[in-house]
Each structure stands twice: as C-alpha cells, then as structure tokens.
C-alpha positions in Angstrom: -47.0 -20.4 40.1 -47.0 -16.3 39.9 -43.5 -16.1 41.2 -41.9 -18.8 39.3 -43.9 -20.2 36.3 -45.3 -17.2 34.8 -42.3 -15.1 34.9 -40.2 -17.3 32.8 -39.1 -15.7 29.9 -40.3 -18.9 27.6 -43.6 -19.0 29.5 -44.3 -15.5 29.2 -43.6 -15.7 25.0 -45.9 -18.9 24.8 -49.1 -17.1 26.7 -48.8 -13.8 24.6 -48.6 -16.0 21.5 -51.5 -18.5 22.4 -53.9 -17.0 25.1 -55.7 -14.0 26.5 -54.6 -14.7 30.2 -57.2 -14.3 33.0 -56.6 -14.8 36.6 -58.6 -14.7 39.8 -57.7 -14.3 43.2 -60.1 -16.7 45.0 -59.3 -15.4 48.3 -61.2 -12.1 47.0 -63.6 -14.0 44.7 -64.5 -17.1 46.2 -67.2 -17.4 44.0 -65.0 -18.2 41.1 -64.2 -21.5 42.5 -67.8 -22.6 42.2 -68.3 -21.0 39.1 -65.5 -22.6 37.4 -65.9 -26.1 39.4 -62.8 -26.3 40.7 -61.9 -27.1 44.6 -58.1 -26.4 44.1 -55.6 -23.7 43.3 -53.6 -23.3 41.0 -56.3 -24.2 38.5 -55.7 -23.7 34.7 -58.5 -23.7 32.3 -58.2 -23.3 28.8 -61.3 -22.1 27.0 -62.2 -20.8 23.1 -63.9 -17.5 23.1 -67.3 -19.6 22.9 -66.4 -20.5 26.6 -65.9 -24.2 25.1 -63.3 -26.0 27.6 -60.4 -27.7 26.1 -57.9 -28.4 29.0 -58.2 -28.3 32.6 -55.0 -29.1 34.9 -54.9 -28.4 38.7 -51.7 -28.2 41.0 -48.4 -26.5 40.8 -46.6 -26.5 37.2 -42.8 -25.6 36.6 -41.8 -23.6 33.4 -41.3 -27.1 31.3 -44.3 -28.8 32.5 -46.7 -25.6 32.1 -45.4 -25.4 28.7 -46.2 -28.9 28.0 -49.6 -28.5 29.2 -50.5 -25.4 27.4 -49.2 -26.7 24.4 -51.6 -29.8 24.7 -54.2 -27.1 25.0 -53.5 -25.8 22.0 -53.1 -28.7 20.1 -56.8 -30.1 21.6 -58.4 -26.9 20.8 -57.4 -27.2 16.8 -58.8 -31.0 17.1 -62.1 -30.0 19.1 -62.5 -27.4 16.6 -61.7 -29.8 13.9 -59.2 -28.1 12.3 -56.8 -31.0 11.3 -54.5 -28.9 9.5 -53.4 -26.7 12.0 -53.6 -29.4 14.9 -51.2 -31.4 12.7 -48.9 -28.3 12.3 -49.3 -27.8 16.1 -48.3 -31.3 16.7 -44.7 -30.7 15.9 -44.5 -28.2 18.5 -46.3 -30.1 21.5 -44.2 -33.2 20.5 -41.1 -30.8 21.2 -42.5 -29.5 24.1 -43.7 -32.4 25.8 -40.2 -34.5 25.2 -39.1 -36.1 28.1 -42.5 -35.6 30.3 -43.5 -39.1 30.8 -46.8 -37.7 31.9 -47.4 -35.4 29.2 -45.5 -36.8 25.9 -47.7 -40.4 25.6 -50.9 -38.1 25.2 -49.0 -35.8 22.8 -48.1 -38.9 20.7 -51.6 -39.9 21.0 -53.1 -36.9 20.0 -50.2 -35.9 17.1 -51.3 -39.4 15.7 -54.9 -38.5 15.3 -54.1 -35.3 13.9 -51.8 -36.6 11.2 -54.2 -39.0 10.4 -57.1 -36.6 10.2 -55.2 -34.0 8.5 -54.2 -36.5 5.7 -56.4 -39.3 5.8 -53.4 -42.1 5.6 -54.2 -44.6 8.2 -50.1 -45.4 8.3 -49.7 -42.1 10.1 -52.4 -43.1 12.7 -50.9 -46.7 13.2 -46.9 -45.3 12.9 -47.9 -42.5 15.9 -49.6 -45.3 17.9 -47.2 -47.8 17.6 -44.6 -45.4 18.3 -46.2 -44.4 21.3 -46.7 -48.1 22.3 -43.0 -49.0 21.8 -42.0 -45.7 23.9 -44.6 -45.7 26.4 -46.1 -49.1 26.6 -47.4 -48.8 30.4 -49.0 -45.4 29.8 -52.8 -44.8 30.0 -52.5 -43.3 26.4 -50.6 -46.5 25.4 -53.4 -49.0 26.9 -56.1 -46.6 24.7 -54.2 -48.1 21.6 -53.1 -51.5 22.7 -56.3 -52.9 20.2 -53.9 -52.0 17.3 -51.7 -54.9 18.1 -54.0 -57.5 19.2 
C-alpha cells in the first residue's frame, strides 16, 4: 500500500484531515503483531486518542477502497462516542466514498440510517435507510441484520 495507495493525493489529503498515522515495520519490530493482535499485514487499525479501537481492516486496499474503509472508521468513531450529530454529518461523505463498493456500501447505509435516527429521533429516517439497504443490497450481511423490519 505504501507504493500505490498512500501516495494517492486523495488518500494523503484524507489521512491528513482525519488521522494521525502511525506505521510499524513488523520485520524490524515483530512484537508489534502481538501487541496489536494481528497475524497479517497490512493491517489498518483506527483508534482514538484513548486507545479505543473503532475499526480494523486486514489486507491490501487500493485508494478507493482505502477511502471507503477509512470513512467508515471516521463514521464509527462518532457513533461509538455517541456524537450522533457529527455521525449524521459524516454519514453523507461515507455514503459518497462507499458508493459502488458492494462490500462497504451496505454497511455505510446501515450506519448512516442509525446516525440519522439517533441525531434526530425520527423513526422514519431509520426505516427509510434500512429499507433502502434492503432494496439495494438484499443479499448482504447488513441487509440480513435489518430484514426483521419487513416481517
């Protein structure tokens, strides 16, 4: 990822805007793999300043998938902190960055509906987002998590 993904201008800008990156060389520091409970590289772990993990991803990601993954991390950070106004705002960018990503877009729809509901308290927001998820990604794991709304 260091040769292809990180030098991408959009990736560089997104990292600078949202993260303080730390990178370890596991060849020089093999204890890092145990410390962070990861048997494989690359592993991306997004933690907050208190060390709470908000997202983990293992394996190579090209620039579009990296941005989608990191936008989910930024969204989940706000949700985990129960800052639902910020989460609701971040959800729009996450939906944009995950668009067309069959793996990440369903999760983005799920969490954006949750963020919208928690920010405004309107059940229609939650159900609208989850119905969209069911309509557009009916076979996804995230759709299966909400299929009860149509029972």
